[in-house]
C-alpha positions, 0 to 999 in steps of 0.5 A: 500500500502506498505510504503517501496519504495526500489530502487536498481541499478546494473551496468555492466559499460554500462547499469544500471538496476534499480529494484523497488521491491514494483512495482514487479508483479512477472510475471518472464519475466526477469528470464524466458527471461535472467536467466544469469542476473535475478536469483531469488534464488541468492543474489544479484539476478541481475548480470548485467555482466551476458549478453550483454547490448543489451540482458539486455535492451531487457529483461528489456523492457518486464517487465510488471509492470515497476519494472525493468527499466534501463539507459545507463550510458554514457547518464546519464538518470534518470531511475525514469523517464523512463522505457527504453531509446527506449520508449518515453512517449506518450499520448496514454494509453493502459490498458490490463486485463491479464487473471487470473492476474493484469491490465497492464497500459502503456503510459503516466499517473499518479496514484492518490489516493482517496484524490487527492494525486499523488502516481506515475507518471509512464509509465508502471504499474501492478495494483491488480485485485484480491484484495489480494495484500499486496501492493495495488493498485499495483500487488504483484503476490498474484493472483498466490497464491490464484488461482485467476480466472478472 
């Protein structure tokens, strides 16, 4: 697993988008959903002023890996502890195996390594299923590069 755990924030004054690249599975829901804000070929790649706050929130909530989250600035929510302000942690955990892609887990859970150390307490994550990720156990999109089928 990658040791570097960068956290970047981009704000429009109302909402702050939080990006944690080490969690990104490169599903591109963000860029496909709101290209005026999420622009992978530009730097910085997120322009929080590129769309209304409601559109940004709706798009961030489609992030399957939890690499994108947000908090409303007036509420001062800590994005480390929330995927979105509209979702509350729940006891139900949902696990989906995506065709030719990662395992998506949503709910209220923690990830523990083989030595019993808690790696992450999350509400949404994409785990590698192809074995090629350079950020194990998290998916980094390598399944696309190797043509993984399963």
